[in-house]
C-alpha positions as CSV (number, residue, x, y, z in Angstrom):
1,M,1.2,28.7,27.2
2,E,-1.9,26.9,28.3
3,I,-2.9,25.8,31.8
4,R,-5.5,23.2,32.5
5,D,-7.5,24.2,35.5
6,P,-10.2,22.0,37.1
7,V,-12.3,25.0,37.9
8,H,-12.1,27.2,34.8
9,G,-10.9,24.8,32.1
10,S,-8.2,26.0,29.7
11,I,-6.4,29.2,30.8
12,H,-4.2,30.8,28.2
13,I,-1.1,32.7,29.3
14,L,0.6,35.2,27.0
15,D,4.2,34.6,26.1
16,E,5.1,37.9,27.7
17,E,3.5,36.8,31.0
18,I,5.5,33.6,31.2
19,P,8.6,35.1,32.8
20,I,6.5,36.6,35.6
21,I,4.9,33.2,36.3
22,R,8.2,31.4,36.2
23,D,9.9,33.8,38.5
24,D,10.9,32.6,42.0
25,F,8.6,35.2,43.5
26,F,5.5,33.8,41.9
27,Q,6.6,30.1,41.9
28,R,6.8,30.4,45.7
29,L,3.0,30.3,45.7
30,R,3.1,26.7,44.6
31,N,4.1,25.8,48.1
32,I,1.6,28.0,50.0
33,K,-1.8,26.3,50.5
34,Q,-4.8,28.5,49.8
35,L,-6.6,27.5,53.0
36,G,-3.8,26.9,55.5
37,F,-4.9,24.4,58.1
38,S,-8.3,23.6,56.4
39,E,-6.5,20.7,54.8
40,Y,-6.5,19.0,58.2
41,V,-10.3,19.0,58.0
42,F,-11.0,18.8,54.3
43,P,-8.2,16.6,52.9
44,G,-8.9,17.7,49.3
45,A,-8.1,21.3,50.2
46,T,-4.5,21.1,49.0
47,H,-4.8,23.7,46.3
48,T,-2.4,26.6,46.4
49,R,-2.1,30.3,46.0
50,F,-0.4,29.6,42.7
51,I,-3.4,28.2,40.8
52,H,-5.8,30.5,42.6
53,S,-3.9,33.6,41.4
54,I,-3.9,32.3,37.8
55,G,-7.6,31.6,38.2
56,V,-8.2,35.2,39.4
57,M,-6.3,36.5,36.3
58,N,-8.5,34.3,34.1
59,I,-11.7,35.8,35.5
60,A,-10.2,39.3,35.2
61,S,-9.6,38.7,31.5
62,S,-13.3,37.6,31.1
63,A,-14.6,40.5,33.1
64,F,-12.5,43.1,31.3
65,D,-13.4,41.8,27.8
66,R,-17.1,41.9,28.6
67,L,-16.9,45.5,30.0
68,F,-14.7,46.9,27.2
69,K,-15.9,44.8,24.3
70,K,-16.6,47.8,22.0
71,V,-13.1,49.3,22.3
72,L,-11.1,46.2,23.2
73,F,-8.5,46.6,20.5
74,D,-7.6,50.1,21.3
75,K,-3.9,50.4,22.3
76,D,-4.6,52.3,25.5
77,V,-7.3,49.9,26.5
78,Q,-4.9,47.0,25.9
79,R,-2.4,48.7,28.2
80,L,-5.1,49.0,31.0
81,R,-6.2,45.4,30.3
82,E,-2.7,44.0,30.9
83,T,-2.1,46.2,33.9
84,F,-5.3,45.0,35.4
85,K,-4.6,41.3,34.6
86,L,-1.3,41.5,36.3
87,A,-2.7,43.2,39.4
88,C,-5.1,40.2,39.7
89,L,-2.4,37.7,39.0
90,L,-0.1,39.2,41.7
91,H,-2.5,40.3,44.3
92,D,-1.4,37.4,46.6
93,V,2.3,37.2,45.7
94,G,3.2,38.4,49.2
95,H,1.4,35.8,51.2
96,A,3.3,34.2,54.1
97,P,3.4,30.4,54.9
98,L,0.0,28.9,55.6
99,S,-1.6,32.0,54.1
100,H,-3.0,34.3,56.9
101,S,-1.8,32.2,59.9
102,T,1.7,33.6,60.1
103,E,1.0,37.3,59.7
104,T,1.2,37.7,63.4
105,V,5.0,37.3,63.3
106,M,5.7,39.7,60.5
107,P,8.1,42.6,61.2
108,K,7.2,46.3,61.5
109,L,6.2,48.0,58.2
110,S,9.1,50.4,58.4
111,E,11.6,47.4,58.2
112,L,10.3,46.6,54.7
113,N,11.4,50.0,53.3
114,I,8.6,50.2,50.9
115,P,8.8,53.4,48.7
116,R,6.7,56.1,50.4
117,D,4.6,56.6,47.3
118,F,3.0,53.3,48.0
119,L,2.2,54.0,51.7
120,S,-1.0,55.8,52.8
121,K,-0.5,58.9,54.9
122,K,-1.6,56.9,58.0
123,D,1.1,54.3,57.3
124,Q,3.7,56.9,56.8
125,Q,2.9,58.3,60.3
126,N,2.3,55.1,62.2
127,D,4.6,52.1,62.2
128,R,2.2,49.2,62.3
129,Q,2.9,45.5,61.7
130,A,3.4,44.5,58.1
131,T,0.8,42.4,56.3
132,H,1.0,40.2,53.2
133,E,-0.3,43.1,51.2
134,D,2.8,45.0,52.1
135,Y,5.1,42.2,51.0
136,T,3.1,42.1,47.8
137,I,3.7,45.7,47.0
138,K,7.4,45.4,48.0
139,S,7.8,42.4,45.6
140,I,6.2,44.3,42.7
141,V,7.9,47.7,43.0
142,D,11.2,47.1,44.8
143,S,12.8,43.7,44.3
144,S,14.6,41.5,41.9
145,F,11.2,40.5,40.6
146,A,11.4,43.6,38.4
147,G,13.5,41.8,35.8
148,S,10.6,39.5,34.8
149,F,8.4,42.4,33.7
150,S,10.5,43.6,30.8
151,L,8.5,41.8,28.0
152,V,5.1,43.1,29.2
153,E,6.4,46.5,29.8
154,K,7.9,46.7,26.3
155,K,4.8,45.3,24.5
156,F,2.1,47.1,26.4
157,G,3.9,50.2,27.7
158,L,2.8,49.5,31.3
159,E,4.6,50.3,34.5
160,R,4.8,48.1,37.6
161,K,3.9,51.0,39.9
162,H,0.5,51.1,38.3
163,I,0.0,47.4,38.9
164,A,0.7,48.1,42.6
165,D,-1.7,51.1,42.5
166,L,-4.6,48.9,41.5
167,I,-3.8,46.6,44.4
168,T,-3.5,49.3,47.0
169,G,-6.5,51.3,45.8
170,H,-4.8,54.7,45.5
171,T,-2.8,56.3,42.7
172,N,-1.1,59.6,42.2
173,D,-1.2,59.2,38.4
174,S,-4.9,59.0,37.3
175,H,-3.8,60.1,33.8
176,Y,-2.4,56.6,33.2
177,F,-5.9,55.1,33.8
178,T,-7.7,57.8,31.8
179,I,-9.0,57.1,28.3
180,A,-11.0,59.6,26.3
181,G,-11.5,61.8,29.4
182,I,-12.8,58.9,31.6
183,N,-10.8,57.7,34.6
184,Y,-11.1,53.9,34.8
185,F,-9.0,53.5,38.0
186,P,-12.0,53.0,40.4
187,I,-13.7,50.3,38.4
188,L,-10.4,48.4,37.8
189,H,-9.5,48.6,41.5
190,Q,-13.0,47.4,42.5
191,L,-12.5,44.3,40.3
192,V,-9.2,43.7,42.1
193,S,-10.5,44.3,45.6
194,S,-14.2,45.1,46.5
195,E,-17.4,43.4,47.4
196,L,-17.6,41.8,43.9
197,D,-13.9,41.3,42.9
198,C,-12.2,38.7,40.8
199,D,-10.4,37.3,43.8
200,R,-13.7,36.3,45.5
201,M,-15.2,35.1,42.3
202,D,-12.4,32.6,42.0
203,Y,-11.8,31.5,45.6
204,L,-15.4,30.7,46.4
205,L,-15.7,28.3,43.5
206,R,-12.2,26.9,43.9
207,D,-12.4,26.4,47.7
208,S,-15.8,24.8,47.4
209,Y,-14.5,22.5,44.7
210,F,-11.4,21.3,46.5
211,C,-13.1,21.0,49.9
212,G,-15.8,18.8,48.4
213,V,-18.7,21.1,49.5
214,S,-21.3,23.1,47.5
215,Y,-21.6,26.1,49.8
216,G,-19.5,28.3,47.4
217,S,-21.4,27.7,44.2
218,Y,-22.9,30.6,42.4
219,D,-23.6,31.7,38.7
220,L,-20.3,33.2,37.6
221,D,-21.2,33.6,34.0
222,W,-24.4,35.5,34.8
223,L,-22.5,37.9,37.1
224,L,-19.8,38.5,34.5
225,D,-22.4,39.0,31.7
226,N,-24.2,41.6,33.8
227,L,-21.2,43.7,34.9
228,E,-21.6,47.4,33.8
229,I,-19.5,50.5,33.6
230,C,-21.1,53.3,35.5
231,I,-19.7,56.7,34.7
232,E,-20.2,59.6,37.1
233,N,-18.3,62.9,36.8
234,N,-16.0,61.4,34.1
235,T,-15.1,58.5,36.5
236,A,-16.0,54.9,35.9
237,Y,-17.3,52.7,38.7
238,L,-18.3,49.1,38.9
239,G,-22.0,48.2,38.5
240,I,-24.3,45.3,37.7
241,N,-27.5,45.2,35.8
242,E,-30.5,45.1,38.0
243,R,-31.5,41.7,36.6
244,A,-28.4,40.2,38.3
245,V,-29.0,41.5,41.8
246,V,-30.5,38.2,42.9
247,T,-27.4,36.4,41.6
248,F,-25.3,38.9,43.6
249,D,-27.3,38.1,46.7
250,D,-26.5,34.4,46.0
251,F,-22.9,35.3,45.7
252,L,-22.9,37.1,49.1
253,L,-24.7,34.1,50.7
254,S,-22.2,31.7,49.2
255,R,-19.4,33.6,50.8
256,Y,-21.2,33.7,54.2
257,H,-21.8,30.0,54.1
258,M,-18.2,29.2,53.2
259,F,-17.0,31.4,56.1
260,I,-19.3,29.6,58.6
261,M,-18.9,26.0,57.3
262,V,-15.3,26.0,56.0
263,Y,-13.1,29.0,56.8
264,F,-14.3,29.1,60.4
265,H,-14.3,25.3,61.0
266,Y,-13.4,24.8,64.7
267,R,-10.4,22.4,64.0
268,A,-8.7,24.7,61.5
269,V,-9.2,27.7,63.8
270,C,-7.9,25.8,66.8
271,L,-4.8,24.7,65.0
272,E,-4.2,28.2,64.1
273,Q,-4.4,29.2,67.8
274,L,-1.9,26.4,68.6
275,L,0.4,27.9,66.0
276,F,0.0,31.3,67.7
277,K,1.0,29.8,71.0
278,F,4.1,28.3,69.4
279,F,5.1,31.7,68.1
280,K,4.5,33.2,71.6
281,T,6.3,30.6,73.6
282,S,9.2,30.1,71.1
283,P,9.6,33.6,69.6
284,T,13.0,32.9,68.1
285,E,12.3,29.6,66.4
286,Y,10.5,31.2,63.4
287,V,11.1,34.7,62.2
288,I,9.7,36.2,59.0
289,P,12.5,38.3,57.4
290,A,12.0,41.9,56.4
291,S,14.3,41.3,53.4
292,I,12.1,40.6,50.4
293,E,14.8,38.5,48.8
294,E,15.1,36.2,51.8
295,Y,11.3,36.1,52.0
296,I,11.3,34.0,48.8
297,E,12.4,31.0,50.8
298,H,9.5,31.2,53.2
299,D,6.7,28.8,52.2
300,D,4.6,26.1,53.9
301,Q,7.4,23.6,53.7
302,Y,9.9,25.9,55.3
303,L,7.6,26.5,58.3
304,M,6.6,22.9,58.7
305,K,10.3,21.8,58.8
306,I,10.8,24.2,61.7
307,L,7.7,22.9,63.5
308,K,8.8,19.3,63.0
309,R,12.2,20.0,64.5
310,S,10.9,22.0,67.4
311,K,10.6,20.6,71.0
312,N,7.7,23.0,71.7
313,K,4.6,21.2,72.7
314,Y,2.4,23.4,70.6
315,A,4.5,22.8,67.5
316,E,4.1,19.0,68.2
317,A,0.3,19.4,68.5
318,V,0.1,21.2,65.2
319,I,2.2,18.6,63.4
320,K,0.2,15.7,64.9
321,N,-3.1,17.5,64.3
322,H,-3.9,17.1,68.0
323,V,-6.6,19.6,68.7
324,P,-7.8,19.9,72.4
325,Q,-11.5,18.9,72.8
326,K,-14.1,21.5,72.1
327,I,-16.0,21.9,75.3
328,F,-18.3,24.9,74.5
329,E,-19.3,27.0,71.5
330,S,-21.3,30.2,71.3
331,F,-23.2,31.7,68.4
332,N,-25.0,34.6,70.1
333,E,-24.7,37.0,73.0
334,G,-26.6,34.7,75.4
335,Q,-24.4,31.8,74.7
336,E,-21.3,33.9,74.9
337,K,-22.2,35.0,78.4
338,H,-22.3,31.4,79.5
339,L,-19.0,30.8,77.7
340,E,-17.5,33.5,79.8
341,L,-18.6,31.6,82.9
342,V,-17.0,28.4,81.7
343,Q,-13.8,30.3,80.9
344,Q,-13.8,31.8,84.4
345,F,-14.0,28.3,85.9
346,L,-11.0,27.1,83.8
347,E,-9.0,30.1,84.8
348,K,-9.8,29.6,88.5
349,E,-8.8,26.0,88.3
350,N,-5.6,26.9,86.4
351,I,-6.7,24.6,83.5
352,E,-5.0,25.5,80.3
353,F,-7.5,26.2,77.5
354,I,-7.7,27.7,74.1
355,R,-10.3,30.3,73.3
356,S,-10.8,30.9,69.6
357,G,-13.1,33.4,67.9
358,S,-14.1,33.7,64.3
359,S,-15.8,36.9,63.3
360,G,-16.4,37.8,59.7
361,R,-18.6,40.3,58.0
362,L,-20.5,39.5,54.9
363,S,-19.9,43.0,53.5
364,K,-17.0,45.4,53.6
365,Y,-19.6,48.2,53.7
366,Y,-20.1,47.4,57.4
367,V,-16.6,46.8,58.7
368,E,-16.4,50.3,60.1
369,E,-18.4,53.4,59.3
370,E,-15.3,55.2,58.0
371,S,-14.2,52.2,56.0
372,I,-17.2,52.3,53.6
373,S,-15.7,52.1,50.1
374,K,-15.0,55.4,48.4
375,Y,-15.8,53.5,45.2
376,P,-19.4,52.4,45.8
377,M,-20.8,49.5,43.7
378,K,-23.7,50.5,41.5
379,V,-26.9,48.9,40.2
380,V,-28.0,49.8,36.6
381,R,-31.7,50.0,35.7
382,K,-32.5,50.3,32.0
383,L,-35.8,52.0,31.4
384,F,-38.3,50.2,29.2
385,G,-38.7,51.6,25.7
386,S,-35.8,54.0,26.2
387,E,-32.1,54.3,26.0
388,E,-32.1,56.0,29.4
389,I,-30.6,54.3,32.4
390,I,-30.6,55.2,36.1
391,T,-28.1,54.0,38.7
392,F,-28.2,53.7,42.5
393,N,-25.9,52.1,45.1
394,I,-26.0,48.4,45.7
395,N,-27.2,48.6,49.3
396,E,-30.4,50.2,47.9
397,A,-31.1,47.1,45.9
398,T,-30.5,44.3,48.4
399,D,-31.2,44.0,52.1
400,L,-28.4,41.5,52.7
401,F,-26.1,44.4,53.6
402,T,-28.4,45.4,56.4
403,K,-29.2,41.9,57.5
404,F,-25.5,41.0,57.9
405,A,-24.5,44.4,59.2
406,K,-23.4,43.0,62.5
407,A,-20.4,40.6,62.8
408,H,-21.3,37.0,62.9
409,A,-19.1,35.7,65.6
410,V,-18.4,32.1,66.7
411,N,-16.5,31.7,70.0
412,R,-15.2,28.4,71.2
413,L,-13.4,27.0,74.2
414,H,-11.0,24.0,74.0
415,C,-9.1,22.1,76.7
416,D,-7.4,18.8,77.2
417,V,-10.3,17.0,79.0
418,E,-8.2,13.9,79.7
419,S,-5.8,15.9,81.9
420,L,-8.5,17.0,84.3
421,N,-9.0,15.4,87.7
422,P,-12.4,13.8,88.5
423,H,-13.5,16.8,90.6
424,Q,-12.7,19.3,87.9
425,L,-14.3,17.1,85.2
426,K,-17.5,16.8,87.2
427,N,-17.8,20.5,87.9
428,L,-17.0,21.4,84.3
429,H,-19.7,19.0,83.1
430,Q,-22.2,20.5,85.5
431,L,-21.4,24.1,84.5
432,I,-21.6,23.4,80.8
433,H,-24.9,21.4,81.0
434,S,-26.5,24.1,83.2
435,F,-26.8,26.2,80.0
436,K,-30.2,26.0,78.4
């Protein structure tokens, strides 16, 4: 089967993969928009998790074939290739309606009854709220979706549990990923989820294309051509050739600019806050089921029907794209202090407001000290006139990790200005304009 994609061109799907793509679990992604409420700001952003996931698998195929080109036709290598491809294809299969916007109403993790082998020790001990990743793992390893894997399992000798392992980032069966004494699990997981993964490689280009902006553009081919396998202690890690570090910098900057200009656009973020208010004030109108089989019915259309039928004022605001006016916005600590003063005034006057915050970090390396990847990305330097190479961690080759170590937060206040009395409006104007 061949799919015509506006971003990557022709994408070829193996016959054995067709049942997986045609299954209801994956077809559900046709009705889940990649960027949620961003469509209300960028009308072209109607692309879905369905085509994004196929695009990620396409990039995965290219990346794998470049890295393993010398042994590509080895049977065990082909097994790893297909396992990796399907991990990339299915990494988003558990996404809820409007992508990330509805995760706040997901049930407790324990209610999903995910097999314990796929839960971290921390998750086995603490019953947190479920995420779309949890629904992804449940779909792959413990649902009726299993029937669609029979052809790929038979041809390649792969197991679904190992697809899930690559998504979660931990496995209790490293032997499956070991060829000729080398454990390739780390590098394959890094390409599924890391600072330079196939997911980001696709969504930056795709989101930029459909939003009609250029912020997400970068040189995909050059990055793929310069991927390297770095082996340390019989373990393979992801690396890039030193000559592509500048391109990697451009990739990081593209992601940062997309976050600031698209993903954190004030209207889309405020609409999401209105949706949260709907969930909070009408907690029984929309409930995400813990049953993975019932979850198949939950897509954007399902949620929007509920919002349209609701009498809740926040649901109506979402449907009508009625965003309260933005009255103040802060980008640094000084501005945020003044925002706090404005918020205190609104609270004192009993004026309803929405405060939205958008914080994102350019690099996972700086989310939390203890969260630094156990699979560090490497840079490869090939010494002139020699076959010898040296490797070092990526943060030693680029200062962008240090430059963007702190969260770049944008905080905003919205309120219905038209509902204010003349006295309130005058005082609010004076308070806002007193900031310099």
